[in-house]
N, C-alpha and C positions, 0 to 999 in steps of 0.2 A: 531791183535788188528784191529777190524772193526772201522767204524766212530762213535764217541761218541760226543754228544752235551753237552758242559759245559758252565760255566758262570764265568766272573770275577765280583767281588762284587762291582766294581766301579759304577755300576747302582744304588746301595743302599747307598754307602759311598764313597765319593771322596778321593783318596789318595794323590793328590797334594794339595787340599784345603780341610783339614780334618773337617772343620766346616760344609761342605756341606754333609748332611746326617749323621752329627756327632751324632744325637740322635738315630739313627737307630741301634738297637742291632744286634750282630752277629747271635743270635738265630733267630730273624725276618728275616734276610737275608737268612740264610740257609733253614729255613722253607718254605719261598716263593720261593726260587730257586727250591726246590724239588716239590713244588705244580706246578710250571711252566713246569717241565719236564726235568730239568737239571740232569745230572748223575755225574757231578763232579764240583769242584770249584778251580780256581786259588786263590792265597793267596792276602790278603789285610792287611791293617795295624791293623785290629782288631782281626786278627787271631792269635792263640797262635804259638810260633815258637820252640816248643818242641814237639817231636813226640807223646809221650802218650797223652799230653793235645790236641794236634791237632786231633788226632785219636778220642779222647772222644768227641770233638766238631762236628766232621764230621759224625762219625758213626750212631748217632741217626737218621740221615736224609739220610743214605745211599749214602753219598757223597764220592767220590774219591778225593784225592788231585791231581790236573791236573799238576800244576806247579807254578811259582811264579816269578815276575819280579825282576831282578837284574840290579842295576845301576853300570856300569862299569866306569873306568878311565884309560883305556888303552893308552890313548893319553899322560898320565903323568907317567905311570910305566910299567914295563914289565911283561910278562905273569906269571912268577914265583911269583911276588909281587901281581898280581890280583888273583891268585889261592889262595894265603894265606888270602886275604880279602873275597874271595868267599866261602871259605871252610865251615863255619857254615850253609850257605843257601844251598850249594850243599849237604852236609851231611843230612840236613833235607829233602830235595827232595828225596834222595835215600831211607831214612827211610820210607818214606811215599809211596814208589813204583812209583814215578813220573819218566818218562823217558825223559822229555824235560825241558830245562833251558831257560826261557825267558830272553834275554840278550840285553842290549842296552847301548851304549857309551853315558854317561851324563855328562862328566867332564866339558864340555863347553856348555851344552844344555841351552835352554831359555824357554822350555815349561812350566815350573813352576813358571815363573815370569811374573805377570800380568802387570808389567810395561814396557814390552818389546814386540813390535809388532813382528809378525812372520818374517817380512822382515828383521829383524836383526838377524836371526838365523845364526849359525856358518856354514861356507862352507870350506870345505877341499881344500888345494892347490893340484894340480895335483901330485905333487911329494910326498905327505904325505900319499897317499893310500897304496903304496907298504909295507912300514914299519908297518903301522897300521894293514895291512892285515896279515903280517907275525905273529904279536904278537897274534892277535885274532885266527889265525889258530893254533898256538902252544897251546893256552889255549883250544880250541875246541877239540883238539887231546887228551888232558889230561882228559877233562871231559868225552869224549866218551869212553876211557879206563875204566872208572868207570861206564859205562852204561847209561850215560845221554848225550842226544844230545843237543848241544848249537844251539839255534835256534835264529837268530838275528832280533830284532824287529825295523824295520825302523819307524820312528816317526817324526811327525811335530815339529819343533824347535830344531832338532838335526842335526848332520853332515849327516845322511842318511834319507833324506826326499823326494827328487824328484826321478823320473824315472833314471835320469842320475846318481844320487848318488847311487841308488840301483845297477845299471849296474856296476859302478865303484867298489863298495864294493865287489860284487859277482866276479868280474874279479880278484880282489887283494887277494881273500881269497881261501883257499884250500878245498878240498871235505869234510873234517871234519865239516866245517862251513855250517850249513843250514839256510834257510830263514823262518822266521815267516811271513806269508803273511797276512798283515792286510789290509782288503778291505777299511776301512774308511780312514786310513792314506794315503794308495795308491791313492785313489780318490782325496783327499783333496791336496795331494802333486802333482797332475797333471798327474797321471798315470792311465791306464786301468788295474784294478786288474785282469781281465781275460787274458790280454796280458802278465802280469807278471806271472800268474800261468802257462801258456803254456811255457814261456821262461825258467822258472826255476823249471819246474815240478820235475825234479830228486832231487832237493835240498830243496824242501818244505817239512817240517815236522810238521808244526803247522799252524792253521789258526785262526785269530781273525776276527770276523764277526760283524762289525758295519756299519751301513748305514749312508748316508750323506744328510742332507737337503740342497739342491743346493741353494736356496735364501740366507740362512744364510752363507753359504761358500763364495758366491760371494760378500755379503755385508761385511764379514770380510776381504776379500782381498782388496776390494775397499776402505775401510775405516781404514785399518791398525790395526786391532784388535790383541790383544795377544792371544795366544793359549787358555788360561783358560777363557777369556772373550767370545770367540767364543763357547767353550764347554758348558758354563753355560748360554748363551744367555743374551741379554741386557734387562734390565726391566722384564716385564712379558713374553716375548717371549721365545720360546724354543731354544735350542742351536743347533750347527751344526751336532752333532751326534745323532743318533737314532738306534732302532734295525732293523735288516733285514726285508725288506718288507715295510719299512715306509720312504724310501729315493730313491735315484737315482741309487743304485747299482743293477746290474743284477746278482743275485746270481746263476741262473741256468747256465748263461755263465761261471762264475767263476768255478763252480763245473765240468762243462763239460771239462774244460781245466786242470783238475786235475784227469785224469783216474787212477783207482787203488789206489787213496789216501786212507790211513789207519792211523787214529790218531783222535786227538780232533779237533772239531770246537766250538770255544769258543765265545759266545756273550759278547763283551766288549764295551757296548754302553754307555759311561759315560754321564749322564744327571743329572740335579738338581732334586732330588726325590720329592721336593715340587712342581715342575711344571709337572714332568712326573712320574706318579705312577709306581714304579718298578715292581710290580707284573703284572699289566696290560700290560705294554711293553714287559716284559719277556716272557709272553704267546704269544704275538703276534710274537716275534722274533723267538721262538721255532717252532711255526706252519709254518712260512715262510721258515725256514731253512729246515724242513722236506720235505715240498713240493718241494722246489728247489732241494734237494738231490735226490728225487725220479724222477723228470724231468730229471735230469742229469745222471740218472742211476747208482747212487753210492750206493743206498740202495734198 
């Protein structure tokens, strides 16, 4: 597989606050995604969850099914119980030919709670990483036996947010567990995504590309905003995330730190579509990714 550019529908319709972009149809999302130059889509709440229906939705637009987010609860249950909960989602991804599973621990996460500032996010005790790492490694080994690589999504408002969290997570997990490098979450979490890319190159199998508006990020930190308030932006202002090329992330540096990368690069820049026209921003993001990949020598 060479590098392919995909999209997450969250730029059209928000998954955590479904009224944001709620009126945007799946057909509009897919048609505009194709017009912008995307080759595949990750799943969102408006997508069918049955293989034939999903194929019927994607095929007219020439779209592949890239993957789909899965909310895990491995802090509360063992790997076998998690696999039982995961099974319908995993089987759908397999039926659609997807080879990566976007996975995040959310049993105590706060990113979907507008009433909680990010400063209140859960933090793992040092002694808790090892047992958590064993459970997720066991699960990742099971999914990999079925041909789907578990890629862990570090995320604001969760137990794997900061650079130190990512380092602890990677140290606690085995080689079957790979990392989803998210440039926007890394940056907001205080890490340099290019440094993370170089450090964990051998275990990075999926990339989410979203940029960060530095002034909004700093205001959110200083004023104690919740994750969703920062994403949506206060009043008429734009939110913290945007598409590649519209913020502070150096994508050429990130891709130079991923020599030989083969797989998907997915634009996942959640914004309020009433403030940020999805098609306009999608086209900007695709153009910047293509330029950055060329400059990095990956295409």
